[in-house]
N, C-alpha and C positions, 0 to 999 in steps of 0.2 A: 469640601469647605474652600470657600475662596481665601486667597492669601490675604494677609492683615495689610492694611494700609500704612502702617508703622507712623502713623501721625503722632506729632508732639503734643502734648498735653499740658494745659495752663490752669492756674487757678485764677478764676474772674470776679470772684466774690465770696462773702461769707457772711455768716450770723452765728450770734451765740447768746446764749441766756445762762448765767452762771451766779454763783454767790456773791459777786462781786457787782453784778448789774443784769438788769433785763434786757440788754442789747448788747451788741459788739462794742459801740462806742463807750458805753458807760463800763463795761468790763475792761477795756483798754486803758481808759484813764486811770481807773482805780488800780489796777496791775503796774502801770508805769508808777505811779506815785508809791509802789510797795505796800499797798493794803492787802489785807486778809479778811475774806467774809464769812467768818464763822460766828455762829450764837448757839446758845441752847436749843433745842427744838420747841418749835411752836406749832406744827403742822399734825402733831399726834402726842399721844400721852405714853411714855415709855418708863420704866424703873432701872433701865438700864443706865450704868455709869457710863457708858458711849453714847452720852445725849447731847454732845457738841457736835452739830453738822452744818452743812451748807445749804441754804435755803434760798432760792431766786427771790430777790426783794421786789415789791410792786408788782408781781406777776397776778394778772387777773385776765383770764383769757373771756370772760364776758365782756370785756370793752370791745373784743372784735367782732366786726359786722357778720361773720359767718356762724359766730355761736350763737343761734337763738336759745331760748329756755328750752326748747324740745331738744336739739342737738345737745345741750349740756347735760340733759338728763339721760340721753341714750349712750354718749360716748363718757363714761366717767372713769375711764383710765388717763390719767393726767398727760402721758405721752402722746395722745393722739394729737390735740391742740397745740401741743409744744411743737411737735412735729410740722405740723402744717404753717404754724406761724413763721419758724424758723426758715422753711423752704421761700415761703412768700419773702422774707426778709433778704434771703440769700440773692433770689432773683433780682430784687429792687437794687441791692447794693451793686451787683453785676450790670445792672441796665440792660437785662435780658427781658424780652417781651414773649409770652407765648402766644403763638398764633398758628396758622394751618402748615407753616413751614417747619417751625422750630418744636411745637408741640410734639410731634410724632417721632422728634429725632431727641427727646429728652428721657433720660433713665433718672429713676431715683432709687439709691440704697441707703436706707437709714438703718443702722444696727443698734441693738438695744441687748443688754445681759438680762435683765429680768422683765421686759415687755410689760403687760398690763397686771402686774401684781397688786397693784391697788385696787383695781375693779374687781379682781379675784377674791381681796379681803371684803369687800363689799358684798360680794355675792355669797360667800360663806356666812357672813354675819346675818344675813337676810334668810338664809337657809336653817341656820341653829335657830333664830331667834323669832322668825316669822313664817317659816313653813317653807317646804320646796318649791310652790308655785310663786315665791316671792323672788326667785332667782331671775334675774333680768334675762330675757331672749336674745339680748345683745353681749351677754358676757364673753361669748365666744369670740365674736368679732374683736371685742376689745383686747383680748388677749393674745390674739394673730399678730405675728409679729410684722407682718408686711403690711397690715391695715392701717398704720400712720401716714406709710408713704402712699398708699392708696387712696386716702383721703384728701392728702395733699392735692395729689393729681386731679382729683375730682373738682376741687376747689380753683387750681391752678392752670388746668386745662393741658397737661403733658400726658401722653400715652405711649412714651417708650417703656422699656422694662421696669419693672417696680419688684424689688424684694429685699428682705433683711439679711444682710450678712451677721451671723450668729458667732462672735470669737469672744466672750466674756469683756473682759476690760479692753481688748485690743480690737473690739468690733468695729470702731470708726476707722482705724487705720486700714483694716480690711476691706472697707467699704470705699475708701479713698483709692485703695489699691487697685480693687476690682473695676470700680468706675472708670480709672484711668487707662486700665488695660482694655475696657470695652469701646472706649473713645479711640484709643489707638489703633485697634483692630478694625474700626469702622461699624461696629454694633450700634452706636449711636453719636450725636455729636456733641451733647452737652450730657452732664449729669451732677445732680444733687447728690451729694454724698455726705455722710457723717453718722452721728449718734444721737441718741435721747433716753434720758434716764430720769424716772420718777420713783424713787426707792424708798421715799422715807415714811416707812409703815414700821410698826412696832417689831413686827416679826423679824424684818429684815435687818432693822437695827439691833435687836438681841441676837440674831443668827450671827452676824459680822463680831459683835463682840464677844458670843460665847466660844467662836474658833481664834481669838485672840489677834483679830486682824486690825480692829480700829481702837483707837486710844480711849482708855478709861480714863476720866479725869477726875483725880482725887483730891482731896483739900491741898496736898503739899506739891501740886502740879502748879506749873507758872501758868497754865490755860484755866485754872480754878477761878481765878479773879478776871482774867483776861482771856475769854473763849478764843479769840483771834489768833493766840499763840499755840493751838492746839495741833496745827499740820506743821512738822518742821523736818522735812527730808534733808537727809545728809546731816542733821545735827547730832551733836552727843547725846543728846536726851530724848531722841525719836523713840516713840512708844507704838505706834501704829498710824493708820490713815484717818482722815475724817471723812465720813461719808456724805455725800453731796448728791443734791439733785442737779441736773443740767442739761444742755443740749448745744450742739454745734453743727451746722451744715455749711458744706463749701458747694461753690458751682465750678465744675470743670468744664473745659470747652476746648475743642480741637483748635489747632494751630490757625487754619485758614478760614474757620468760623469766627476767630477773635476779630479781623478785620471786616468781613462782611457784616458783623453784627454791632460793630462800633464798641466793642468791648475792651476792657482793660486786663493787661497782663501784671498778676500781683507775684506770681511765682510760677515756675515750671515743676513739675512731677518727674523728676528725672531718675529715680531709683527706688527702687521697691526690693524686699526681703523678707520672705515669710518661711518660718519654721515651726516645729512643734518637739516638746520637750522628750516625751515618751519616759517620764522619770516619776513624776508627782504630780497631784491635781493642784497642790499649791506651792509647793517649793520649786523656784526656778533651777535649771539647768544650765549651767554656765556655756557648756560647749555648744549648745543648739541657739543660744543668744547671740554668741559670737559669731555664728555662722550666719544669723539674719542681718546682723549689722554689716559683716563682711558682702555678703549677697546684694545688699542695697547698694554700696559702694560699687561693686562689680557692675550692676546693672545701669548705674549712672555713669559708668566708664570714668571715675575719679579714684584718687588716692586717698589714703587716711589724713594726710596732710592738707587736703581741699578742703575739708570739713572746717567750717569758721565757726560754728556754735552747736551745743548739743540740747536739746530738749529731752530730757530723761524722764524716764517712767517715774522715778523718784516718789515712791507712794508714802515714805515715811515710816516704814517697817523696818527693824534692825536687819534681817537677815536679806529681805528685797534690795534694800540701798546698797548692802556691801556687796551681794553679788554683781549689781549693775557696775558698780565701781570696777571690779575685777573685771567684767568683760570689757569696758572701756580701756583700761590700762592693756589689755591684750591686744586689743585692736589697733589702739593709736600708740602704744608704748610711749617713748619719751615726749611725742608730742601733746600727750594729753594736758600735762600742765599749763599749755598754752591754749586750751581750747575753753571757752566758757559754756559752764554746763549748769542751764536753768531748770528748776524743777517747779513748774506752774501749780502743781497741785499744793504746795505752801500756801497759795492764796484762794484758788477756788475749791481744794479739797479733791476727792476723789470721786468723779461722776460714772465711774464703771464703764459702760459701754460708750458713752458720749466724751468722755475725757480725751481721746486722742484726736477727735475732730477740734475740739476747744483748744487744744494744744497747738495744733497745725494752724488753726488762725491766729492764735497769739504768736507763733514763731514767724510767720510769713510777714505779719505787720511789725514785729520787732526788727525782721532783716530788713523789710523796705525802709523803715525809717532810720536804720542805723544804731542800732540800740541792742543790748541784750536786757531781759527781764530778770529781776532779781529772786533769790531762793530765800524768802522770809523768813523769820523766827530763828534764825542761824546761829547756834553755839558751836564753834569750830571742834569737830571730832580730829584728834590727832592721827588716827587711822586713814583718813581722808586728806591729808595734808599737802597732798599733789595734787589735788583737783580744785580748780577755781568755780565754786558752785554761786559766784555771783552773790554774795553774802547781803542781803537785807536790802540793797539799793541797786536801781538799775543803772547802767552806764552806756555811754556811747561806745559802738563797736561796728566797724566796717568789715562786711563778709558777702560770701557769694554763695554759700552753700549751708545749708542747716539739716541737721539729723535730728528726726523726731522718732523716739523710741515707745514702744507700747507692748505690754505683756499681759497675758491673760490666765486666770484660772483654767485648769485642764491643760497647761503647757503649751499654751498657743502664742506666738511671736510674732510681730510685723513691725517692721523699721521701714521708714520711708525718707529719702532725701529731696529736698526742695532746693531750687537754684532760682536766685533773685532775679528780679528783671529790670532792675534800675541800671 
């Protein structure tokens, strides 16, 4: 194999659709204002008490010119059109045009934890109630993890490598990491990377509830009257995460292509750390998480003191939040009290395989604007008294490096360090 080119890799554009807004601009403004985007589920019926979720507001794929009635009937897995539109918006945000020069050198790596589970549910309903010949012949393409990225390529005109990194809730960070290294080594010049999740179906909502992962909102809980208070990472009364649909896609570009194509540097991908727990399928392993964080710092060739902000995995589960804090204390020692730690899931919920890309975009925008986003719905936990979680309100803060943590079921960890370009 040829020697790697060792090119620098920059983020040049991004797009998101979250519980706070159907575009990055809408999401950003709501996040900056300290809002949370949760309500009781409307996309399906469920008897679960874990019925507070994050739904993308005003999301209607039928408005897009490429979604004809026929296309809509064939591609009934919501993550397909979600991926296509986020890729389109990320290219538009970067200002990159697909042509005979850029298209063949553009890759697309979009992860998802659950893929086309909504399409499979429709097929099962047809199978049980209407008979086996009513199962769509397009079921298998709908549940293929690489299909949404492939459809995006068909619409947008890129022909570089297309696949789906599968790392559960860390999928999008794995996509960013792998895309950055492909550009670094010369396999492509550009990469659309991130994650998508369309997970709001009754079985998934109930399954997470039964495994005690999501919050059950009873009459005595403060989210019963105000569902926006359901997700509360690092808070004294945290009870589990809020399941949310969502998507995030970043456009990565090689350094020399930034100038050639007139693109903007939003941030540089400078450090990647990836490990696995080898311990338990849901309970985090402190030792391997610490190693992932340290590996990302080593890869970035910086010290712990150089990190100016941390975007925590911060799911709002009692054990997960406590373990992440333990890991941060071990890595950053006495410096941890001086580093703002934001948990975006307090505002947008947990979008599983999409969450890390959404958080990366929010982290980079915050760093470029000299602010840190809040961890909302926060009631101080004495056990975390040394951790600055940016409670409830965003604030001004100037820094050069942000660490973004992401951990997933099966014990998969991926931590990325971004360097600002201001």
